C-alpha positions in Angstrom: -24.5 48.1 44.0 -22.2 50.7 42.8 -20.6 50.5 39.4 -18.6 53.6 38.6 -16.8 55.2 41.2 -14.8 58.9 42.1 -10.9 58.9 42.7 -12.6 59.5 46.4 -14.1 56.7 46.9 -11.5 54.4 45.2 -8.9 56.2 47.4 -11.1 55.2 50.6 -11.6 51.8 49.3 -7.9 51.0 48.5 -6.7 52.7 51.5 -4.4 55.0 49.4 -4.5 58.6 49.0 -6.6 60.7 46.0 -3.5 61.9 44.4 -2.4 57.9 44.1 -5.5 57.0 42.0 -5.3 60.1 40.3 -1.8 59.4 39.2 -2.5 56.3 38.3 -5.2 57.5 36.1 -3.4 59.2 34.3 -0.8 57.0 33.7 -3.3 54.8 32.4 -2.3 52.0 35.0 -6.3 52.1 36.6 -8.7 52.5 32.9 -11.6 54.8 33.5 -12.9 57.9 31.9 -13.1 61.8 32.2 -16.6 63.3 32.6 -17.2 65.7 29.8 -16.8 69.4 30.7 -15.1 68.9 33.8 -11.8 67.6 35.1 -13.4 64.7 37.6 -12.4 61.2 36.8 -14.7 58.0 37.2 -13.8 54.2 37.4 -16.0 51.4 36.3 -16.4 49.2 38.8 -14.9 46.0 36.1 -11.5 48.2 35.9 -11.1 48.8 40.0 -11.4 45.4 40.2 -8.7 44.3 37.5 -6.4 47.1 39.1 -7.2 46.0 42.8 -6.1 42.6 41.9 -3.3 43.1 40.2 -1.8 45.2 42.4 -3.0 43.2 44.8 -4.8 45.0 47.1 -7.9 43.0 49.4 -11.0 43.4 47.4 -12.7 43.3 51.2 -13.6 47.3 51.5 -15.4 46.8 47.9 -17.2 43.6 49.0 -20.5 42.8 50.5 -18.8 39.9 52.1 -22.1 37.8 49.7 -21.3 35.9 46.8 -22.9 37.6 43.9 -24.6 35.1 42.2 -26.4 35.5 38.2 -29.7 33.3 37.9 -30.3 32.9 34.2 -33.0 30.9 32.7 -36.2 31.7 31.3 -38.7 30.0 33.2 -39.8 32.5 35.7 -41.1 30.0 38.4 -37.6 29.2 38.5 -36.3 32.3 38.4 -38.5 33.3 41.6 -38.1 30.2 43.5 -34.1 30.2 43.5 -33.6 33.9 43.9 -36.3 33.3 47.5 -33.9 30.5 48.4 -30.7 32.1 47.7 -31.6 35.3 49.1 -33.2 33.4 51.6 -30.0 31.9 52.8 -28.6 35.4 53.8 -24.9 34.8 51.8 -25.6 35.8 48.5 -26.6 38.5 46.3 -28.7 37.6 43.6 -29.6 38.8 40.4 -31.3 37.2 37.3 -31.6 37.3 33.4 -33.9 35.5 31.1 -31.7 35.0 28.3 -28.4 35.0 27.1 -28.5 38.0 26.1 -28.8 39.9 29.2 -26.9 37.6 31.0 -24.2 39.1 28.6 -24.6 42.6 29.8 -25.5 41.6 33.8 -22.2 39.9 33.8 -20.2 42.3 33.0 -22.7 45.1 34.9 -23.0 43.0 37.9 -19.8 41.0 38.0 -21.1 37.0 39.3 -18.9 35.3 41.5 -21.3 31.9 40.0 -23.3 32.1 36.9 -26.3 29.6 37.6 -27.1 28.9 33.6 -30.2 27.1 32.3 -28.8 24.8 29.4 -31.4 25.4 26.7 -32.2 29.1 26.7 -34.8 31.0 24.1 -31.8 33.0 22.2 -28.4 30.9 22.8 -27.6 27.9 24.1 -25.2 27.3 27.1 -22.2 26.3 25.2 -22.7 29.3 23.7 -22.9 31.6 26.8 -20.0 29.5 28.8 -17.4 30.8 25.9 -18.3 34.0 25.9 -17.7 34.7 29.9 -14.6 32.4 29.7 -13.6 34.4 26.4 -13.0 37.7 28.6 -10.4 38.1 30.6 -12.0 39.9 33.8 -14.3 36.9 34.2 -11.9 34.5 34.5 -12.6 33.9 38.6 -16.5 33.6 37.7 -17.8 30.0 37.9 -20.4 28.8 35.9 -23.2 25.9 36.9 -25.2 24.4 34.3 -29.0 23.6 35.2 -30.6 21.3 32.7 -33.7 18.6 32.9 -32.5 17.8 29.1 -28.6 17.2 28.5 -27.2 13.7 27.7 -23.1 12.8 29.0 -21.7 13.9 25.7 -23.6 17.4 26.5 -22.4 17.1 29.7 -18.8 16.8 28.8 -19.3 20.0 25.7 -20.2 22.1 28.5 -17.6 21.5 30.3 -14.8 21.7 27.6 -16.8 25.1 27.2 -15.9 26.4 30.2 -18.5 25.4 33.0 -17.5 24.3 36.1 -20.2 21.7 37.2 -23.0 20.4 35.9 -26.7 19.8 38.3 -29.8 17.5 36.6 -33.2 19.4 36.8 -35.3 18.8 39.3 -32.3 19.3 42.0 -32.1 20.0 45.7 -31.6 23.7 46.8 -29.3 22.3 49.7 -27.5 20.4 47.0 -27.0 24.2 44.7 -26.2 25.7 47.8 -23.3 23.5 48.6 -21.7 23.3 45.0 -21.8 27.1 45.0 -20.1 27.6 48.2 -17.4 24.5 46.9 -16.9 26.2 44.2 -16.0 30.0 45.2 -14.7 28.3 48.7 -16.9 30.0 51.1 
């Protein structure tokens, strides 16, 4: 997935002239950066998404049609299984992170529609990841499904308070996970 766009690419995506994009960039309405030593402007994906949403520009030309899912778990077997099954479904583009720090970096770059998050990660717990994502206004539309084999009702309530949208106890059926993803993103 492309993470930085030229003004010409943004013009094609937004279906406006390149001059309109340049004017929006120069006025600060479209955030980005100039390539050092040149006049070329570049627009990061998150800035483009924000600009498109603010101006009610359909995201159709930017999207692949697949819902972006970030799976965060430290168990390689679970990661492999989820990636294989979600990609085989055909409606999802999947990335993985093995810890909270990596999840934070990928969330900014990948802009997932849904994060499937293991509650007990080696570096941070699910509460912290949820709060971090919810503190970022550009991630307001991102949905979070917590998966865990060890969470009592009080912990589940805490996770929901921290920003989790759903909770699924391990082991679970992949059909149930897919149904919950689709319900959250309203496909």
